[in-house]
C-alpha positions in Angstrom: 178.0 78.7 139.8 174.5 79.1 138.2 172.9 82.6 138.2 169.1 82.5 138.5 167.2 85.7 137.6 163.5 86.6 138.2 162.9 89.6 135.9 159.6 91.2 136.8 157.9 94.4 135.7 159.6 96.6 138.4 162.2 94.5 140.2 165.1 92.2 139.3 165.6 89.4 141.7 168.6 87.1 141.4 170.4 84.3 143.1 173.8 82.7 142.6 173.4 79.0 143.4 176.0 76.3 143.8 175.7 72.8 145.2 172.0 73.2 146.0 172.4 76.2 148.2 172.0 80.0 147.8 175.4 81.6 147.7 174.5 85.2 147.1 171.1 86.8 146.3 169.6 90.2 146.0 167.0 92.5 144.6 167.3 95.6 142.4 164.9 98.0 140.8 164.7 97.5 137.0 166.3 100.5 135.3 168.9 101.1 138.1 172.3 102.2 136.7 173.9 98.8 137.7 171.3 96.4 138.9 173.8 93.5 139.2 176.6 95.5 140.9 176.6 93.1 143.9 177.8 90.3 141.6 181.2 91.9 141.0 183.8 89.3 141.7 181.6 86.4 140.9 181.1 86.8 137.1 184.2 84.7 136.2 182.7 81.8 138.1 179.3 81.9 136.4 178.8 78.9 134.1 175.2 79.5 133.1 172.4 82.0 133.5 168.7 81.0 133.7 166.0 83.7 133.5 162.3 83.6 134.4 160.9 86.8 132.9 157.6 88.7 132.4 159.4 91.9 131.5 158.8 93.7 128.2 160.8 93.0 125.0 162.8 96.2 125.5 163.5 95.3 129.1 164.6 91.8 127.9 167.0 93.4 125.4 168.5 95.6 128.1 168.9 92.6 130.4 170.6 90.7 127.5 173.0 93.6 126.9 173.7 93.8 130.7 174.5 90.1 131.0 176.5 90.1 127.8 178.7 92.9 129.2 179.6 90.8 132.3 179.7 87.1 131.2 180.2 84.8 128.3 178.1 82.1 130.0 175.1 81.0 128.0 171.8 82.6 128.9 168.6 80.6 128.8 165.1 82.0 129.3 162.8 79.5 131.0 159.1 79.9 130.1 156.0 78.1 131.4 155.7 74.4 130.7 152.9 71.9 130.4 154.2 69.8 133.3 157.2 69.4 135.6 157.9 67.2 138.6 154.3 66.3 139.0 152.9 69.8 138.6 150.5 70.1 135.6 149.5 73.3 133.9 145.8 73.9 133.2 146.5 76.2 130.2 145.8 74.8 126.8 148.5 77.1 125.4 151.1 77.2 128.2 153.1 80.0 126.4 150.3 82.4 127.5 151.1 81.8 131.2 153.6 84.1 132.8 156.8 82.4 133.7 156.8 83.9 137.2 153.4 82.2 137.9 154.7 78.8 136.7 157.9 78.9 138.7 156.2 80.2 141.8 153.8 77.2 141.6 156.7 74.9 141.0 158.4 76.3 144.1 155.3 75.8 146.2 154.7 72.3 144.8 158.2 71.1 145.7 157.8 72.6 149.2 154.6 70.9 150.1 153.6 68.3 147.5 149.9 68.8 148.4 147.1 71.2 147.6 148.1 74.8 148.0 147.5 78.4 146.9 150.2 80.8 145.9 149.8 84.6 145.9 152.4 86.9 144.2 151.7 90.4 145.3 153.8 92.4 142.9 153.0 95.0 140.1 150.1 92.7 139.4 148.6 90.3 142.0 148.5 86.8 140.8 146.6 84.0 142.6 146.9 80.3 141.6 145.4 77.2 143.1 147.0 73.7 142.8 145.2 70.5 143.7 146.5 67.6 145.7 147.5 65.7 142.6 149.6 68.6 141.3 147.0 69.8 138.8 146.7 73.5 138.4 143.0 74.3 139.2 143.3 77.9 137.9 143.9 81.4 139.0 143.3 85.1 138.9 145.3 88.1 137.8 144.5 91.5 139.5 146.0 95.0 139.4 148.6 95.4 142.1 148.7 98.2 144.7 151.1 100.5 142.8 149.1 99.9 139.6 145.9 101.0 141.2 147.5 104.0 142.8 149.0 105.1 139.5 145.6 104.6 137.7 143.9 106.9 140.2 146.6 109.6 139.8 146.8 109.4 136.0 143.3 108.5 134.9 141.4 110.5 137.5 143.1 113.8 137.4 140.9 115.5 140.0 141.8 113.0 142.6 144.8 114.4 144.4 146.3 112.4 147.2 149.5 111.3 148.9 149.9 107.6 149.3 150.5 106.0 152.7 151.1 102.4 153.5 148.2 102.0 155.8 146.0 99.0 156.5 143.0 100.8 157.8 139.7 99.8 156.1 137.5 102.3 157.8 135.6 104.9 155.7 138.0 107.8 154.9 137.3 111.4 155.9 139.7 113.0 153.4 140.6 112.2 149.8 143.9 110.7 150.9 142.1 108.5 153.5 139.4 107.6 151.0 142.1 106.4 148.5 144.5 104.7 150.9 141.8 103.1 153.0 139.9 102.1 149.9 142.9 100.2 148.5 143.2 98.4 151.8 139.5 97.7 151.7 139.9 96.0 148.3 142.9 94.0 149.5 140.9 92.9 152.5 138.1 91.8 150.1 140.7 89.7 148.2 141.8 88.1 151.5 138.2 87.2 152.4 137.6 85.6 148.9 140.9 83.7 149.3 139.8 82.3 152.7 136.5 81.2 151.1 138.3 79.5 148.2 140.8 77.7 150.5 137.9 75.9 152.1 136.0 75.3 148.8 139.0 73.8 147.1 140.5 72.1 150.2 143.8 74.0 149.9 145.9 73.3 152.9 148.9 75.6 152.4 149.2 79.2 151.3 152.5 80.6 150.0 152.9 84.4 149.7 155.6 86.3 147.8 156.1 89.7 146.2 156.9 93.2 147.4 153.4 93.9 148.8 152.9 90.5 150.5 153.0 92.2 153.9 149.6 93.9 153.2 147.8 90.6 152.8 149.3 89.1 155.9 148.5 92.3 157.8 144.9 92.0 156.7 144.5 88.5 158.0 145.8 86.1 155.5 147.5 83.2 157.3 150.3 82.2 155.0 154.0 81.3 154.6 156.0 84.2 153.2 158.8 83.1 150.7 160.8 86.0 149.4 162.3 84.1 146.5 159.6 81.6 145.6 160.0 82.2 141.8 163.7 81.6 142.1 163.1 78.5 144.2 160.9 77.1 141.4 163.4 78.1 138.7 166.2 76.5 140.6 164.3 73.2 141.0 163.7 73.3 137.2 167.4 73.6 136.4 168.6 71.3 139.1 170.0 73.8 141.7 167.0 73.8 144.1 167.7 74.7 147.7 167.4 72.1 150.4 164.2 72.4 152.3 
């Protein structure tokens, strides 16, 4: 069995893969007492661990210690590449691209083999466009919902509000409404820009992943939601991709 891990800024997503199919998978909050508890009973069968990570150095060290306490299988971190399976990175220095973005694009490319956009709505929102020849056109990195909420609470001390997961974009009539509706208003603006770019760059498919993906779909973005898109790409890279 191969253990695939997508280590983000706030969540740890994992998948046990064997014979090209997902055997077990799950999600945990980074910093939880035992984020890989559901893997009890499987560790003895793990022959290798592959990690796509954008976590901090300290978080990587904690993950290394956690894995080392459970398995003697080799652990390999998979970073961004210049090319793989016809997908070509646009970065001159590919080490500067987050591994999650690269693997999400690879997962999308293997799924459709045509021009597409991929949006990962996590702690940060990343948007990437890939052309029909597999060439990475470019992308955007934006603050995510939780990051913007935290910024308003921490950096603007006089703004007190309780957050609500609303999708209303009407003008607010209380501080809470102004903040929550304002964040939806910004998300809706991103959706409108995406729709414009889909036409401008002739992007036929849109793949959406990440914990806040539901917001973009709720605000009108027609897309295919793929929970484990980063893990899909990582699996394709190491030869344990799922059948489509």
